[in-house]
MILOFI-59235 format. One record per residue: z, y, x of N, C-alpha, C in turn. Coordinates in nm, 3 decimals, decimal comma. Example, Ala and Ser with C-alpha at 12.3 -4.5 7.8 and 13.67 -1.06 7.14 Angstrom:
2
<node n_c3="0,780" n_c2="-0,569" n_c1="1,319" ca_c3="0,780" ca_c2="-0,450" ca_c1="1,230" c_c3="0,780" c_c2="-0,330" c_c1="1,320"/>
<node n_c3="0,708" n_c2="-0,225" n_c1="1,285" ca_c3="0,714" ca_c2="-0,106" ca_c1="1,367" c_c3="0,787" c_c2="0,003" c_c1="1,290"/>
***
This chain:
64
<node n_c3="-9,627" n_c2="22,392" n_c1="10,401" ca_c3="-9,687" ca_c2="22,375" ca_c1="10,569" c_c3="-9,710" c_c2="22,287" c_c1="10,569"/>
<node n_c3="-9,847" n_c2="22,305" n_c1="10,720" ca_c3="-9,970" ca_c2="22,132" ca_c1="10,751" c_c3="-9,922" c_c2="22,108" c_c1="10,870"/>
<node n_c3="-9,951" n_c2="22,010" n_c1="10,867" ca_c3="-9,925" ca_c2="21,975" ca_c1="11,000" c_c3="-10,083" c_c2="21,882" c_c1="11,049"/>
<node n_c3="-10,147" n_c2="21,904" n_c1="11,158" ca_c3="-10,276" ca_c2="21,776" ca_c1="11,128" c_c3="-10,206" c_c2="21,723" c_c1="11,338"/>
<node n_c3="-10,275" n_c2="21,636" n_c1="11,389" ca_c3="-10,316" ca_c2="21,557" ca_c1="11,468" c_c3="-10,483" c_c2="21,512" c_c1="11,467"/>
<node n_c3="-10,537" n_c2="21,486" n_c1="11,616" ca_c3="-10,659" ca_c2="21,444" ca_c1="11,605" c_c3="-10,652" c_c2="21,314" c_c1="11,567"/>
<node n_c3="-10,603" n_c2="21,266" n_c1="11,415" ca_c3="-10,714" ca_c2="21,128" ca_c1="11,445" c_c3="-10,813" c_c2="21,037" c_c1="11,282"/>
<node n_c3="-10,919" n_c2="20,983" n_c1="11,347" ca_c3="-11,005" ca_c2="20,893" ca_c1="11,272" c_c3="-10,934" c_c2="20,755" c_c1="11,248"/>
<node n_c3="-10,848" n_c2="20,730" n_c1="11,215" ca_c3="-10,802" ca_c2="20,536" ca_c1="11,190" c_c3="-10,719" c_c2="20,517" c_c1="11,093"/>
<node n_c3="-10,676" n_c2="20,485" n_c1="11,089" ca_c3="-10,575" ca_c2="20,441" ca_c1="10,934" c_c3="-10,483" c_c2="20,307" c_c1="11,022"/>
<node n_c3="-10,355" n_c2="20,272" n_c1="11,003" ca_c3="-10,257" ca_c2="20,358" ca_c1="10,939" c_c3="-10,192" c_c2="20,441" c_c1="11,029"/>
<node n_c3="-10,187" n_c2="20,458" n_c1="11,157" ca_c3="-10,140" ca_c2="20,532" ca_c1="11,227" c_c3="-10,201" c_c2="20,540" c_c1="11,347"/>
<node n_c3="-10,107" n_c2="20,680" n_c1="11,482" ca_c3="-10,237" ca_c2="20,731" ca_c1="11,545" c_c3="-10,220" c_c2="20,575" c_c1="11,607"/>
<node n_c3="-10,098" n_c2="20,535" n_c1="11,687" ca_c3="-10,004" ca_c2="20,453" ca_c1="11,712" c_c3="-10,062" c_c2="20,340" c_c1="11,729"/>
<node n_c3="-10,192" n_c2="20,291" n_c1="11,584" ca_c3="-10,185" ca_c2="20,186" ca_c1="11,603" c_c3="-10,371" c_c2="20,201" c_c1="11,670"/>
<node n_c3="-10,441" n_c2="20,273" n_c1="11,610" ca_c3="-10,491" ca_c2="20,372" ca_c1="11,677" c_c3="-10,568" c_c2="20,337" c_c1="11,806"/>
<node n_c3="-10,478" n_c2="20,438" n_c1="11,858" ca_c3="-10,436" ca_c2="20,375" ca_c1="12,027" c_c3="-10,423" c_c2="20,276" c_c1="12,102"/>
<node n_c3="-10,430" n_c2="20,212" n_c1="11,999" ca_c3="-10,386" ca_c2="20,084" ca_c1="12,053" c_c3="-10,508" c_c2="19,931" c_c1="12,039"/>
<node n_c3="-10,529" n_c2="19,968" n_c1="11,978" ca_c3="-10,686" ca_c2="19,943" ca_c1="11,877" c_c3="-10,836" c_c2="19,991" c_c1="11,987"/>
<node n_c3="-10,780" n_c2="20,107" n_c1="12,075" ca_c3="-10,898" ca_c2="20,212" ca_c1="12,152" c_c3="-10,990" c_c2="20,328" c_c1="12,071"/>
<node n_c3="-10,934" n_c2="20,294" n_c1="11,917" ca_c3="-11,012" ca_c2="20,356" ca_c1="11,798" c_c3="-10,941" c_c2="20,527" c_c1="11,789"/>
<node n_c3="-10,871" n_c2="20,564" n_c1="11,872" ca_c3="-10,820" ca_c2="20,695" ca_c1="11,832" c_c3="-10,941" c_c2="20,779" c_c1="11,906"/>
<node n_c3="-10,866" n_c2="20,906" n_c1="11,862" ca_c3="-11,023" ca_c2="21,021" ca_c1="11,882" c_c3="-10,887" c_c2="21,073" c_c1="11,984"/>
<node n_c3="-10,933" n_c2="21,107" n_c1="12,167" ca_c3="-10,922" ca_c2="21,162" ca_c1="12,241" c_c3="-10,954" c_c2="21,321" c_c1="12,213"/>
<node n_c3="-10,892" n_c2="21,430" n_c1="12,303" ca_c3="-10,957" ca_c2="21,561" ca_c1="12,288" c_c3="-10,843" c_c2="21,609" c_c1="12,469"/>
<node n_c3="-11,003" n_c2="21,676" n_c1="12,560" ca_c3="-10,928" ca_c2="21,672" ca_c1="12,680" c_c3="-10,933" c_c2="21,805" c_c1="12,728"/>
<node n_c3="-10,895" n_c2="21,842" n_c1="12,772" ca_c3="-10,845" ca_c2="22,005" ca_c1="12,845" c_c3="-10,931" c_c2="22,049" c_c1="12,784"/>
<node n_c3="-10,910" n_c2="22,146" n_c1="12,716" ca_c3="-10,958" ca_c2="22,251" ca_c1="12,619" c_c3="-11,121" c_c2="22,215" c_c1="12,566"/>
<node n_c3="-11,078" n_c2="22,080" n_c1="12,558" ca_c3="-11,215" ca_c2="22,057" ca_c1="12,460" c_c3="-11,140" c_c2="22,060" c_c1="12,324"/>
<node n_c3="-11,206" n_c2="22,123" n_c1="12,282" ca_c3="-11,215" ca_c2="22,137" ca_c1="12,082" c_c3="-11,295" c_c2="22,059" c_c1="12,020"/>
<node n_c3="-11,219" n_c2="22,003" n_c1="11,861" ca_c3="-11,316" ca_c2="21,938" ca_c1="11,698" c_c3="-11,230" c_c2="22,025" c_c1="11,647"/>
<node n_c3="-11,375" n_c2="22,028" n_c1="11,484" ca_c3="-11,379" ca_c2="22,121" ca_c1="11,435" c_c3="-11,371" c_c2="22,085" c_c1="11,276"/>
<node n_c3="-11,324" n_c2="22,077" n_c1="11,213" ca_c3="-11,394" ca_c2="22,025" ca_c1="11,014" c_c3="-11,235" c_c2="22,106" c_c1="10,968"/>
<node n_c3="-11,311" n_c2="22,125" n_c1="10,810" ca_c3="-11,346" ca_c2="22,141" ca_c1="10,673" c_c3="-11,212" c_c2="21,996" c_c1="10,621"/>
<node n_c3="-11,107" n_c2="22,156" n_c1="10,549" ca_c3="-11,041" ca_c2="22,008" ca_c1="10,453" c_c3="-11,012" c_c2="22,152" c_c1="10,294"/>
<node n_c3="-11,003" n_c2="22,051" n_c1="10,267" ca_c3="-10,995" ca_c2="22,108" ca_c1="10,087" c_c3="-10,956" c_c2="22,010" c_c1="9,992"/>
<node n_c3="-10,863" n_c2="22,039" n_c1="9,915" ca_c3="-10,814" ca_c2="21,988" ca_c1="9,838" c_c3="-10,809" c_c2="21,969" c_c1="9,667"/>
<node n_c3="-10,807" n_c2="21,904" n_c1="9,598" ca_c3="-10,779" ca_c2="21,944" ca_c1="9,448" c_c3="-10,749" c_c2="21,856" c_c1="9,417"/>
<node n_c3="-10,633" n_c2="21,920" n_c1="9,271" ca_c3="-10,559" ca_c2="21,890" ca_c1="9,152" c_c3="-10,589" c_c2="21,871" c_c1="9,087"/>
<node n_c3="-10,580" n_c2="21,717" n_c1="9,030" ca_c3="-10,656" ca_c2="21,655" ca_c1="8,870" c_c3="-10,508" c_c2="21,574" c_c1="8,787"/>
<node n_c3="-10,497" n_c2="21,597" n_c1="8,665" ca_c3="-10,454" ca_c2="21,507" ca_c1="8,618" c_c3="-10,467" c_c2="21,358" c_c1="8,606"/>
<node n_c3="-10,427" n_c2="21,265" n_c1="8,591" ca_c3="-10,411" ca_c2="21,152" ca_c1="8,589" c_c3="-10,455" c_c2="21,098" c_c1="8,501"/>
<node n_c3="-10,541" n_c2="20,969" n_c1="8,500" ca_c3="-10,601" ca_c2="21,015" ca_c1="8,339" c_c3="-10,581" c_c2="20,802" c_c1="8,425"/>
<node n_c3="-10,623" n_c2="20,736" n_c1="8,270" ca_c3="-10,612" ca_c2="20,577" ca_c1="8,255" c_c3="-10,705" c_c2="20,548" c_c1="8,351"/>
<node n_c3="-10,838" n_c2="20,569" n_c1="8,331" ca_c3="-10,953" ca_c2="20,566" ca_c1="8,477" c_c3="-10,943" c_c2="20,585" c_c1="8,585"/>
<node n_c3="-10,978" n_c2="20,541" n_c1="8,746" ca_c3="-10,921" ca_c2="20,466" ca_c1="8,876" c_c3="-11,013" c_c2="20,564" c_c1="8,976"/>
<node n_c3="-11,004" n_c2="20,715" n_c1="9,014" ca_c3="-11,090" ca_c2="20,805" ca_c1="9,095" c_c3="-11,171" c_c2="20,700" c_c1="9,147"/>
<node n_c3="-11,363" n_c2="20,734" n_c1="9,172" ca_c3="-11,398" ca_c2="20,627" ca_c1="9,290" c_c3="-11,402" c_c2="20,772" c_c1="9,461"/>
<node n_c3="-11,471" n_c2="20,906" n_c1="9,382" ca_c3="-11,451" ca_c2="20,985" ca_c1="9,490" c_c3="-11,413" c_c2="21,080" c_c1="9,429"/>
<node n_c3="-11,448" n_c2="21,172" n_c1="9,561" ca_c3="-11,401" ca_c2="21,310" ca_c1="9,543" c_c3="-11,543" c_c2="21,395" c_c1="9,636"/>
<node n_c3="-11,605" n_c2="21,498" n_c1="9,570" ca_c3="-11,686" ca_c2="21,561" ca_c1="9,655" c_c3="-11,610" c_c2="21,743" c_c1="9,683"/>
<node n_c3="-11,734" n_c2="21,731" n_c1="9,754" ca_c3="-11,671" ca_c2="21,937" ca_c1="9,755" c_c3="-11,742" c_c2="22,009" c_c1="9,657"/>
<node n_c3="-11,612" n_c2="22,096" n_c1="9,622" ca_c3="-11,573" ca_c2="22,154" ca_c1="9,513" c_c3="-11,480" c_c2="22,116" c_c1="9,414"/>
<node n_c3="-11,502" n_c2="21,971" n_c1="9,482" ca_c3="-11,329" ca_c2="21,943" ca_c1="9,403" c_c3="-11,390" c_c2="21,889" c_c1="9,248"/>
<node n_c3="-11,566" n_c2="21,799" n_c1="9,269" ca_c3="-11,638" ca_c2="21,743" ca_c1="9,152" c_c3="-11,599" c_c2="21,561" c_c1="9,132"/>
<node n_c3="-11,494" n_c2="21,515" n_c1="9,087" ca_c3="-11,478" ca_c2="21,336" ca_c1="9,066" c_c3="-11,560" c_c2="21,323" c_c1="8,999"/>
<node n_c3="-11,539" n_c2="21,199" n_c1="9,053" ca_c3="-11,596" ca_c2="21,090" ca_c1="8,999" c_c3="-11,532" c_c2="20,939" c_c1="9,001"/>
<node n_c3="-11,563" n_c2="20,943" n_c1="8,886" ca_c3="-11,462" ca_c2="20,799" ca_c1="8,779" c_c3="-11,582" c_c2="20,654" c_c1="8,818"/>
<node n_c3="-11,410" n_c2="20,561" n_c1="8,836" ca_c3="-11,446" ca_c2="20,437" ca_c1="8,847" c_c3="-11,500" c_c2="20,398" c_c1="8,672"/>
<node n_c3="-11,552" n_c2="20,327" n_c1="8,656" ca_c3="-11,588" ca_c2="20,286" ca_c1="8,488" c_c3="-11,572" c_c2="20,200" c_c1="8,506"/>
<node n_c3="-11,440" n_c2="20,153" n_c1="8,447" ca_c3="-11,390" ca_c2="20,058" ca_c1="8,417" c_c3="-11,428" c_c2="19,943" c_c1="8,333"/>
<node n_c3="-11,533" n_c2="20,019" n_c1="8,239" ca_c3="-11,592" ca_c2="19,963" ca_c1="8,181" c_c3="-11,698" c_c2="19,848" c_c1="8,143"/>
<node n_c3="-11,762" n_c2="19,844" n_c1="8,262" ca_c3="-11,876" ca_c2="19,825" ca_c1="8,287" c_c3="-11,808" c_c2="19,675" c_c1="8,368"/>
<node n_c3="-11,671" n_c2="19,664" n_c1="8,449" ca_c3="-11,587" ca_c2="19,560" ca_c1="8,502" c_c3="-11,669" c_c2="19,398" c_c1="8,470"/>
***
């Protein structure tokens, strides 16, 4: 089960509304987005980013 609400700010919609950064939709207004989920096994390196299609970018922990 999945539920979505117009949110573009963390940690909560209530806090975004208090800051004036929450998305608001007028009557009949629409917003579209694309959602993709990627499953992967966690390893020793932290994930830096996930691209569309599920390609993972890993942090280079040796470069620090």
